[in-house]
PATI-997545 format. One record per atom (N, C-alpha, C, O): residue in three letters; x, y, z. Coordinates in pm, whole numbers, plus 50000, padded with zeros to 5 digits. Example, Ala and Ser with C-alpha at 12.3 -4.5 7.8 and 13.67 -1.06 7.14 Angstrom:
Ala513194943150780/Ala512304955050780/Ala513204967050780/Ala514244966850846/Ser512854977550708/Ser513674989450714/Ser512905000350787/Ser513415011450804/
***
This chain:
Met862600712572715/Met862960707672813/Met861950695572862/Met860830693872814/Val862550687272966/Val862380679073022/Val861950681173131/Val863060681273184/Asp860520684973305/Asp860900687273376/Asp859220677873457/Asp858010679373471/Thr860490667373488/Thr860100655273555/Thr858740658173622/Thr857840649973605/Tyr858470670973707/Tyr857320674373760/Tyr855830668673721/Tyr854930661773769/His856280678573556/His854890680573477/His854920673173381/His854110674373289/Val855960662873383/Val854970653873201/Val855670638473278/Val856210633273180/Trp855960627273419/Trp855630621773451/Trp854650611373431/Trp854950601173369/Trp853690612973470/Trp852220609773426/Trp852320601773270/Trp852340589973234/Asp852360612273214/Asp851760607473044/Asp851980595472972/Asp852570591872869/Val851660593173015/Val851400576772944/Val852220578472782/Val853040569372766/Arg852160586172689/Arg852550588572615/Arg854410592972603/Arg855010592272495/Leu855080597172731/Leu855830602272778/Leu857070594972676/Leu857540601072580/Leu857550579272721/Leu858670575372611/Leu858520576472477/Leu859220579972383/Asp857410572572494/Asp857840579472293/Asp857580594572257/Asp857500599272144/Val857490600072357/Val857780615472311/Val858880620172310/Val859310627372220/Leu859680615972439/Leu861170615572431/Leu861940605772377/Leu862960601672433/Ala861300599172217/Ala862310591172139/Ala861650604371974/Ala862360608871884/Arg861180605071981/Arg861130618471921/Arg861850627071889/Arg862260631071780/Ala862060631172028/Ala862930642372033/Ala863740642072003/Ala864040652772056/Gly864890638271942/Gly866040636571897/Gly867080645271973/Gly867190644672096/Gly867870653471893/Gly868700662972069/Gly867860677472068/Gly868170689372077/Arg867240673672060/Arg865860687472137/Arg866180692472263/Arg866360703972305/Ile866210679772322/Ile865640684972462/Ile867110695172528/Ile868160689072554/Val867080702072538/Val867600713372608/Val868160719372766/Val869070726272812/Ser866740710272821/Ser867040707772973/Ser866420696872989/Ser865590692372910/Tyr866880690073123/Tyr866490679873215/Tyr866900686973367/Tyr867960691373411/Gln864960685173450/Gln864920690973574/Gln864460680773642/Gln864020671773571/Val864420679273755/Val863820667173815/Val863550660373965/Val864420652774010/Cys862610662474025/Cys862120670974137/Cys861050658574128/Cys860620656074015/Asp860460648574266/Asp859150641474295/Asp858200648874317/Asp858120660174367/Trp857360640974272/Trp856530645574245/Trp856110633174477/Trp856740624574538/Val854900640174502/Val855020636174702/Val853570640374745/Val853380652574750/Leu852740633874770/Leu851670632674837/Leu851920632274954/Leu853110629274961/Pro851290634175109/Pro849440646074994/Pro850210652574920/Pro851340655874957/Leu849720655374809/Leu849430671674723/Leu849210683074838/Leu848240680674910/Pro850120697974876/Pro849860706974952/Pro848630709974840/Pro848110704274744/Ala848440727474944/Ala847030737074848/Ala847710742274711/Ala847250742274596/Asp848920746774760/Asp849190751674586/Asp850750736474585/Asp851740733074649/Val849910732374461/Val849610721774415/Val851820721474406/Val852580713274457/Leu852220736274307/Leu853660739374239/Leu853930737274395/Leu854700728774348/Leu854040736674503/Leu855630729874637/Leu854590720674626/Leu853730721874713/Gly854400710974537/Gly854540697274627/Gly855470692774577/Gly855460680474581/Arg856780699474503/Arg858080687874463/Arg859370682474601/Arg860090686774691/Gly859120675474560/Gly860190671074663/Gly861150663774589/Gly861230660374471/His861980661874707/His863650650574688/His863570635874570/His862970625074571/Val864090639774519/Val864370624674423/Val864510617574509/Val865220618874608/Gly863300602974452/Gly862750595974574/Gly862330595674739/Gly862300587374831/Asp862070607974720/Asp860250609074849/Asp859350609374799/Asp858370612174868/Gly859100606174611/Gly857190605974598/Gly857950597674487/Gly859070592574474/Val856330599474387/Val855570583774337/Val856260586074179/Val855410582374098/Ile857500590974108/Ile857850591273997/Ile859090578874023/Ile859690574974122/Asp859100574973865/Asp860140568873824/Asp860520572873756/Asp860020578273658/Phe862760570073819/Phe862930579573698/Phe864180571573589/Phe864670575373483/Gly864350560773659/Gly864890550773581/Gly864350550473487/Gly865350555073431/Pro863400548973377/Pro862680549373228/Pro862960558073187/Pro863470557573075/Ile862740574873274/Ile862470589373192/Ile864890589773162/Ile865800590173079/Ser864610589173274/Ser866000591073231/Ser866930581773137/Ser867910586073077/Ala866460567873132/Ala867140563072997/Ala866540569272894/Ala867410571272809/Ala865210574572848/Ala864550579572803/Ala865650589072766/Ala866560584572696/Val865680599172797/Val866150616472837/Val867730614572680/Val867890619272567/Leu868940599972819/Leu869540600372748/Leu869910588172643/Leu870970583772599/Ala868600584872624/Ala868490582272453/Ala868560592272345/Ala869000594472232/Ala868110595472412/Ala867170609572317/Ala868530618672242/Ala868670625972144/Gly869410613072354/Gly870320619272290/Gly871790637272384/Gly872820643772367/Tyr870110634272510/Tyr871180648772582/Tyr872110647472649/Tyr872280637772722/Gln872790655872640/Gln874120657472722/Gln874460666572815/Gln875630667872852/Gly873580673172859/Gly873980680973009/Gly873950677373131/Gly874110667473203/Asp873570693473137/Asp873510692873351/Asp871630684673347/Asp870860685473251/Val871380678473463/Val870230671373484/Val870700684573627/Val871800685673682/Glu869520691973650/Glu868910697573745/Glu867760697373806/Glu866620697473761/Val868370696673969/Val867590694674087/Val866420707774085/Val866760719574085/Glu865360704274085/Glu864910722074109/Glu863260714074209/Glu862320706474183/Ile863710720874310/Ile862630718974435/Ile861470728874498/Ile862110733474593/Phe860210734774505/Phe859500742674530/Phe858970734074657/Phe858390723774621/Asn859040735974787/Asn858730728874823/Asn859330742674979/Asn860380749074982/Ala858200742775079/Ala858530751975158/Ala859040742075331/Ala859320747575437/Ala859000724275300/Ala859870722675440/Ala860910721375372/Ala861720717975459/Val861650721875245/Val862960722075195/Val863620732575171/Val864850733375176/Trp863140738375153/Trp863810754775217/Trp863670758175311/Trp864010769975314/Asp863260753975423/Asp863630753975545/Asp865080748075589/Asp866070754375627/Ala864950736675575/Ala866160725675613/Ala867150737175621/Ala866840749075627/Pro868280732675621/Pro870090736075641/Pro870600737575555/Pro871490730775608/Pro871080740475444/Pro871010741875375/Pro872700725075299/Pro872900717875202/Asp873160727575400/Asp874120713975403/Asp873410707275410/Asp873830698475335/Gln871920701875471/Gln871610689975457/Gln870920689575338/Gln870930680675253/Thr870150703475342/Thr869170697775157/Thr870720696975066/Thr870500689074974/Ala872140701975059/Ala872870693775003/Ala873400678874936/Ala873740672874834/Ala873070678275127/Ala873870664775136/Ala872530652075028/Ala872730642274957/Thr871500657875063/Thr870240646275090/Thr870200647574909/Thr870220637074846/Val870150659574841/Val870260658674691/Val871390650374624/Val871110644174522/Val872950649674690/Val873880643874654/Val873350626774726/Val873230619674625/Glu873160621974794/Glu873090610374758/Glu871590606974693/Glu871510595074661/Arg870780612274676/Arg869550603774588/Arg870050608474484/Arg871070602074459/Phe869880615674416/Phe871720615974282/Phe871590605174264/Phe870840599674183/Ala872530599374360/Ala873240586574365/Ala872550574374341/Ala872640566274248/Ala871780574774451/Ala870800558874417/Ala870390562074331/Ala871060562274228/Val869030566274333/Val867970570674235/Val868530573974111/Val868520564174037/Leu868930582374069/Leu869480588373927/Leu871080580073882/Leu871520583273771/Gly871730572073946/Gly872950567673994/Gly874280570673886/Gly874970565473798/Gly874080584173972/Gly875510599373903/Gly875740598874009/Gly876620605874057/
***
């Protein structure tokens, strides 16, 4: 599994993904937003709201042979409190703008 929130900062990430071959079973995206909240795991934002450069990571995941779904996994109280249709629209908009799909 490639969960961008937990691996984006690793300087070896692209090399590790290249070695993964066909073994990636899931690709999860969310952004690392600053400042981080007290509960760091709730600091996940919409793609494009934070500091993660998704282009190279997504390209490496695809080059490794991953053909599955891209899962948007946001743990963030502000996102949870937003109207569901607003959140869905933001996900669709950001997915297209940042991930190209």
